[in-house]
C-alpha positions as CSV (number, residue, x, y, z in Angstrom):
1,X,53.8,69.5,40.0
2,X,52.1,68.1,36.8
3,X,49.2,65.6,37.0
4,X,49.8,62.1,35.7
5,X,47.3,59.3,34.7
6,X,48.6,57.3,37.7
7,X,47.6,59.9,40.3
8,X,44.8,59.0,42.6
9,X,42.1,60.9,44.4
10,X,39.8,59.9,47.2
11,X,36.2,59.5,45.9
12,X,35.1,62.5,48.0
13,X,37.5,64.8,46.2
14,X,36.7,63.3,42.8
15,X,33.0,63.8,43.4
16,X,33.5,67.4,44.5
17,X,35.4,68.1,41.2
18,X,32.3,67.3,39.2
19,X,29.7,68.4,41.7
20,X,28.3,65.0,42.6
21,X,27.7,63.6,46.0
22,X,30.2,60.9,46.9
23,X,27.5,58.2,47.2
24,X,26.5,58.8,43.6
25,X,30.1,58.3,42.4
26,X,30.3,55.0,44.4
27,X,27.0,53.8,43.0
28,X,28.2,54.6,39.4
29,X,31.5,52.7,39.9
30,X,29.6,49.7,41.3
31,X,27.2,49.8,38.4
32,X,30.0,49.8,35.9
33,X,31.8,46.9,37.6
34,X,28.5,44.9,37.4
35,X,28.1,45.8,33.7
36,X,31.7,44.7,32.9
37,X,31.3,41.5,34.9
38,X,28.0,40.7,33.0
39,X,29.5,41.5,29.6
40,X,28.4,39.0,26.9
41,X,31.1,36.7,25.8
42,X,29.5,35.4,22.6
43,X,26.7,36.5,20.2
44,X,24.4,34.4,18.1
45,X,23.7,35.3,14.5
46,X,20.2,36.6,15.3
47,X,21.7,38.7,18.1
48,X,24.3,40.1,15.7
49,X,21.5,40.9,13.2
50,X,19.7,42.9,15.9
51,X,22.9,44.6,17.1
52,X,24.0,45.6,13.6
53,X,20.5,46.3,12.5
54,X,20.7,44.1,9.4
55,X,19.4,40.8,8.2
56,X,20.7,37.4,9.1
57,X,22.1,36.8,5.6
58,X,23.9,40.1,5.8
59,X,25.5,39.0,9.1
60,X,26.9,35.9,7.4
61,X,28.2,38.1,4.5
62,X,29.9,40.4,7.0
63,X,31.5,37.5,8.8
64,X,32.7,35.9,5.6
65,X,34.1,39.1,4.2
66,X,36.0,39.8,7.5
67,X,37.3,36.1,7.7
68,X,35.8,35.9,11.2
69,X,36.4,32.8,13.2
70,X,33.2,31.5,14.6
71,X,32.2,28.8,17.1
72,X,29.8,26.1,15.9
73,X,28.3,24.5,19.0
74,X,25.6,22.5,17.1
75,X,25.9,19.1,15.6
76,X,26.1,18.8,11.8
77,X,24.6,21.2,9.3
78,X,21.0,20.8,10.4
79,X,21.5,21.6,14.1
80,X,24.1,24.3,13.5
81,X,24.4,27.0,16.2
82,X,27.0,29.6,15.3
83,X,28.4,31.9,18.0
84,X,30.8,34.8,17.5
85,X,33.0,36.0,20.4
86,X,32.7,39.5,21.6
87,X,36.3,40.4,20.6
88,X,35.6,39.5,17.0
89,X,32.3,41.6,17.1
90,X,34.3,44.6,18.5
91,X,37.0,44.2,15.8
92,X,34.4,44.0,13.0
93,X,32.5,47.0,14.4
94,X,35.7,49.0,14.7
95,X,36.9,48.1,11.2
96,X,33.6,49.1,9.7
97,X,33.2,52.4,11.7
98,X,34.0,55.5,9.7
99,X,33.2,59.2,9.8
100,X,30.5,60.4,7.6
101,X,31.8,62.6,4.8
102,X,30.0,65.6,3.5
103,X,27.3,65.8,6.2
104,X,26.5,69.2,7.5
105,X,24.2,70.2,10.3
106,X,22.3,73.5,10.6
């Protein structure tokens, strides 16, 4: 009988497939649940500059070129606080990710 993505295995069997103790698999699943629950919903411009390893003006340029929607939680132009939601950040990163051409390793 073929395997399908909807099949399930007890943690004990799953752990033995990869040679891990069942407790380690449980701990890994719990840690992943915690990371997903703590996922950041919005990024500030300085946080994006750190994440993308570029300058703040470059972040603004990227956001403008991608027609990104942003959230301004400040008041007026002096107290401006721009936030970008995580889905927009993921979309920008995906659209700007490409394979390097002509790179060889020895």
